[in-house]
C-alpha positions in Angstrom: 14.7 -38.9 -58.5 14.4 -37.2 -55.2 11.4 -39.1 -52.6 8.9 -36.6 -51.6 9.6 -35.8 -47.4 7.3 -37.8 -45.5 4.4 -35.7 -44.0 4.3 -34.5 -40.4 2.3 -36.5 -37.7 0.2 -33.9 -36.0 1.5 -35.0 -32.8 4.5 -34.2 -34.1 3.5 -31.0 -35.9 2.2 -30.2 -32.0 5.0 -30.2 -30.3 6.7 -28.2 -32.7 4.0 -25.6 -32.2 4.1 -25.5 -28.6 8.1 -25.7 -28.4 7.9 -22.4 -30.9 5.0 -20.7 -29.2 7.3 -21.4 -25.3 10.0 -20.2 -26.6 8.8 -17.1 -28.6 6.8 -16.3 -25.3 9.8 -16.9 -22.9 11.6 -14.1 -25.2 9.2 -11.7 -25.1 9.6 -12.0 -20.9 12.9 -12.0 -20.7 12.3 -8.7 -23.4 10.1 -7.1 -20.6 12.7 -7.5 -18.4 15.6 -6.7 -20.1 14.6 -4.3 -21.9 13.6 -0.9 -20.2 10.5 1.0 -21.0 11.7 4.3 -19.5 12.7 7.4 -21.5 16.2 6.7 -23.6 17.2 10.1 -22.2 15.8 10.8 -18.5 15.9 14.2 -17.3 19.3 15.8 -16.4 17.9 17.3 -13.3 17.9 15.4 -10.2 15.7 16.9 -7.0 16.3 15.8 -3.3 14.7 16.6 -0.3 16.5 16.6 3.1 15.0 17.0 6.7 17.7 19.4 8.2 20.5 22.0 7.5 22.4 20.8 4.5 25.5 22.3 6.2 24.8 20.1 9.6 27.2 17.6 9.9 26.1 14.3 10.5 23.1 12.7 8.8 21.8 16.2 6.5 25.7 17.0 5.3 26.5 13.7 4.9 24.0 13.1 2.5 24.4 16.4 0.6 27.9 16.0 -0.5 27.1 12.4 -1.8 23.8 13.4 -3.6 26.4 16.6 -4.7 29.1 14.9 -5.4 27.2 12.2 -7.4 25.4 14.3 -9.8 28.9 16.0 -10.6 30.3 12.7 -11.3 27.5 12.7 -14.3 27.1 16.0 -15.5 23.6 16.2 -13.6 22.3 19.5 -12.3 21.0 18.8 -8.8 18.0 21.1 -7.4 17.4 20.8 -3.3 15.1 21.7 -1.0 16.0 21.2 2.5 15.2 21.9 6.3 11.6 20.3 4.9 9.6 18.6 8.3 8.1 15.0 7.6 4.7 16.8 7.1 2.2 16.4 3.6 1.7 20.2 3.3 5.2 20.9 3.1 7.2 17.9 1.9 4.0 18.3 -1.1 5.5 21.7 -1.7 8.8 20.8 -1.8 8.1 18.4 -4.2 6.2 20.4 -6.2 8.7 23.0 -6.9 11.3 19.9 -8.4 8.6 18.5 -10.4 8.4 22.3 -11.6 11.6 22.6 -12.5 12.3 19.4 -14.4 13.5 17.1 -12.2 13.0 13.4 -14.0 14.2 11.6 -10.0 13.7 12.8 -7.3 15.5 11.4 -3.8 14.1 11.6 -0.2 16.2 11.4 2.1 14.5 11.0 5.5 12.4 7.6 6.4 8.9 9.6 6.9 8.5 11.6 3.2 7.3 8.4 1.2 4.6 8.3 4.0 3.5 11.4 4.5 3.8 12.4 0.3 2.4 8.8 -0.6 -0.5 11.2 -2.7 2.0 13.8 -4.5 3.7 10.8 -5.6 0.7 8.9 -7.2 -0.5 11.9 -9.1 3.1 12.2 -10.7 3.8 9.0 -12.1 5.6 10.4 -14.9 8.4 11.7 -12.1 10.0 8.4 -10.5 10.5 8.7 -6.8 13.6 6.7 -4.5 12.6 6.8 -0.8 15.4 6.1 2.2 13.5 2.6 3.4 10.1 3.3 3.4 7.5 0.7 4.2 5.9 0.1 1.2 6.0 0.8 -2.8 4.3 2.5 -5.9 4.7 2.0 -9.2 6.9 5.2 -9.3 8.7 4.8 -5.5 11.5 2.6 -5.5 13.0 2.0 -1.8 17.0 2.6 -1.3 19.4 2.1 1.5 23.0 1.5 2.6 23.5 -1.4 4.5 23.4 0.2 7.8 23.4 -2.8 9.9 26.6 -4.4 8.6 28.8 -1.3 10.1 26.2 -1.6 13.3 27.2 -5.5 13.6 31.7 -4.1 13.7 30.8 -1.3 15.9 28.9 -3.9 18.1 32.1 -6.0 17.8 34.6 -2.6 19.0 31.8 -2.4 22.0 31.9 -5.6 23.9 35.6 -5.9 23.5 36.1 -2.6 25.0 33.3 -1.5 27.7 35.0 -2.6 31.3 31.5 -2.4 32.9 29.8 -4.5 31.1 26.9 -1.9 29.8 26.5 -0.5 26.3 24.2 2.7 25.9 22.3 3.0 23.0 20.0 6.6 22.5 17.6 6.2 18.9 15.0 8.2 17.8 12.5 5.5 16.8 11.8 2.1 16.4 11.2 2.1 12.6 12.6 -1.3 10.4 15.9 0.2 9.9 16.9 2.1 13.3 15.9 -1.6 14.7 18.1 -3.7 12.1 20.8 -1.5 13.2 20.9 -1.8 17.1 19.8 -5.9 16.2 23.2 -6.2 14.2 24.9 -3.6 16.9 23.7 -6.1 19.6 25.0 -9.3 17.7 28.4 -7.8 17.2 28.9 -6.9 21.1 27.4 -10.5 22.3 29.5 -12.0 19.9 32.6 -11.2 22.0 31.1 -10.1 24.9 27.9 -12.5 25.9 27.1 -11.5 29.2 27.2 -7.6 28.4 24.0 -5.5 28.9 22.7 -3.5 25.7 20.3 -0.3 26.9 18.4 1.7 24.7 17.0 4.7 25.1 14.3 6.5 22.5 13.8 9.7 21.8 10.9 9.1 19.8 12.7 12.1 17.1 15.1 12.3 14.4 16.7 15.3 16.5 15.5 15.9 19.9 19.0 18.2 21.4 17.2 18.3 25.0 16.6 14.3 24.7 19.6 13.3 23.4 21.6 15.2 25.8 19.8 13.8 28.9 19.3 10.7 27.9 22.9 9.9 27.6 23.9 11.6 30.7 21.4 9.3 32.1 22.9 6.3 30.5 26.5 6.8 31.6 26.2 8.3 35.2 22.3 6.2 36.3 23.3 2.8 34.2 26.7 2.7 34.5 27.6 2.7 30.5 30.8 3.5 29.7 30.4 2.7 25.7 27.7 4.7 23.9 26.6 4.3 20.3 23.6 6.3 18.7 20.8 6.2 15.6 20.3 10.5 15.4 20.4 13.3 12.5 22.7 15.4 14.5 25.8 15.5 17.2 24.4 15.6 20.5 25.0 12.3 21.7 28.8 12.0 20.8 29.0 15.5 21.8 28.0 14.7 25.4 29.6 11.4 25.3 32.8 13.2 24.8 32.1 15.9 28.2 30.9 12.9 30.3 34.0 10.5 29.4 32.4 8.1 28.1 33.9 6.2 24.6 31.2 6.7 21.5 31.6 5.8 18.1 30.5 7.9 15.7 27.5 7.6 12.9 27.5 8.5 9.4 30.6 11.0 9.0 33.8 11.2 11.2 34.4 14.8 12.7 38.2 15.5 13.3 37.5 17.8 16.4 36.3 15.1 18.7 38.8 13.6 20.6 40.0 10.2 21.7 36.8 9.0 23.2 35.6 8.9 19.2 37.5 5.2 19.0 35.9 5.5 15.9 33.2 6.1 13.3 31.2 4.4 10.6 31.0 6.2 7.4 28.4 5.6 4.8 29.9 6.3 1.7 26.7 8.5 0.3 29.0 9.4 -2.9 29.3 6.0 -4.0 25.7 5.6 -2.7 23.9 7.9 -4.7 26.8 6.9 -7.8 25.0 3.4 -8.2 21.4 4.9 -8.2 22.0 7.8 -10.8 23.8 5.3 -13.0 21.1 3.0 -13.2 18.9 6.1 -13.6 20.7 7.2 -16.6 20.6 3.2 -18.1 17.2 3.1 -17.5 17.5 0.3 -15.3 16.5 1.8 -12.0 12.8 1.4 -13.1 13.4 -2.4 -12.5 14.0 -2.5 -9.1 11.6 -1.8 -6.1 14.8 -2.5 -3.6 17.9 -1.2 -4.4 20.6 -1.7 -1.2 24.2 -1.7 -1.9 27.0 -1.8 1.4 29.8 -3.4 2.1 30.5 -5.3 -0.9 30.3 -2.0 -2.7 32.8 -0.2 -0.4 30.0 1.5 0.7 30.6 1.2 4.5 34.0 1.9 5.9 35.4 2.5 9.3 38.0 5.8 10.5 40.9 5.5 11.9 41.1 4.1 15.6 41.8 6.5 18.5 44.5 5.9 20.5 42.2 4.3 23.0 41.8 1.4 21.3 44.3 -1.1 22.1 46.4 -2.8 19.0 44.2 -6.2 20.0 41.2 -4.4 19.6 41.8 -2.8 16.2 42.8 -6.0 14.6 39.6 -8.3 15.9 37.9 -5.3 14.7 39.6 -5.1 11.1 39.0 -8.8 11.3 35.7 -9.2 11.6 35.5 -6.5 9.5 37.4 -8.0 6.4 35.4 -11.3 7.1 31.9 -9.8 6.7 32.8 -8.7 3.6 34.2 -11.7 2.5 31.0 -13.6 3.6 29.0 -10.8 1.8 30.8 -11.2 -1.4 30.4 -14.9 -1.5 27.1 -14.5 -1.3 27.1 -12.3 -4.4 28.8 -14.3 -6.3 26.7 -17.2 -5.3 23.2 -15.6 -6.1 24.9 -14.7 -9.6 26.3 -17.8 -10.2 22.5 -19.2 -9.6 21.3 -16.6 -11.9 23.7 -17.9 -14.8 22.8 -21.8 -14.2 19.0 -20.8 -14.5 19.6 -18.6 -17.8 22.1 -21.5 -19.3 18.9 -24.4 -18.8 16.6 -22.0 -20.5 19.3 -21.1 -23.2 19.6 -24.9 -23.2 15.8 -25.9 -23.5 15.2 -23.3 -26.1 18.6 -23.5 -28.2 17.2 -26.0 -30.7 14.3 -24.0 -31.7 16.5 -21.7 -33.7 14.3 -18.9 -32.6 16.2 -16.0 -31.4 18.6 -17.8 -29.8 21.5 -15.0 -30.3 19.4 -12.4 -28.1 19.9 -15.3 -25.5 23.3 -15.2 -25.6 23.1 -11.9 -25.5 21.2 -11.7 -22.2 23.0 -14.5 -20.6 26.6 -12.4 -21.4 25.0 -9.4 -19.6 23.7 -10.8 -16.5 26.9 -12.8 -15.4 
């Protein structure tokens, strides 16, 4: 005769109940994070708003060409509006046209767009918006950008090595957090190799103001003895002026083959990689889970163009060494973050494994995130 099972004590039953409840709640929480709540088939139309002419070399053309290449890669239709100023009425008109055309994701490719478009973004919660490094987020707006400061740091190293006067000029649009981050990174690179160098910043107050850009570049060169120029402007007025005045400079965003040897190198931002990364998240439904999405040197989204003949072999070797070091350090950080996540999830899995409740789902989650 089989002996009857001894009755469970109320204390043991309570422990089992609490453990089971905790496991279920944890699985539900993980499921909310893991399984997107976005539409299974997002609209195949992508909207794109840009501040200038899409054929204008620099910020505008490089973004448009990157966006177009990314859409072609995934077989998506690109609908764009160009020459849209950072003003509410014009932005709202452009955005409404893109919404009416059926765009499921709209990229706002200028810093000021998100702020002046907040009302129409909030009024269209079923449309997702991606903004260039805005200052705030709302449920259907994410912030995205390339880590441009990484490239700025490396070109700051080149400036510190190459300047003979010890004065470096920097023409910048306005003190947004992204522009300031680039200037700070450039300064750190400059002072890494040349601690006594001076960095002079001239603010134009606009993403493109050709008259001020030309005037300030000349003043930096002739009045302040700057022999190396960097810039953060949409167009090419600053490098064109530096070339005319015989000062060395580094290109920003793209490389212009027609420039002379005064263009020592250019920081290349691979907007095709950037937009491809975001569109892949969009098509998977994962983009709805991220409020800030940044990529950089670790994703090969930043590179340097070939050096001109004015850059010595020693300067090239040092700059390339710093570039490789930056990439290695970033990759180490990314791997460390991934390993910390794996450790946390492994601990979670070990704690709840003995409950036997949906352990397979936990295993799948662990494999997916690692």
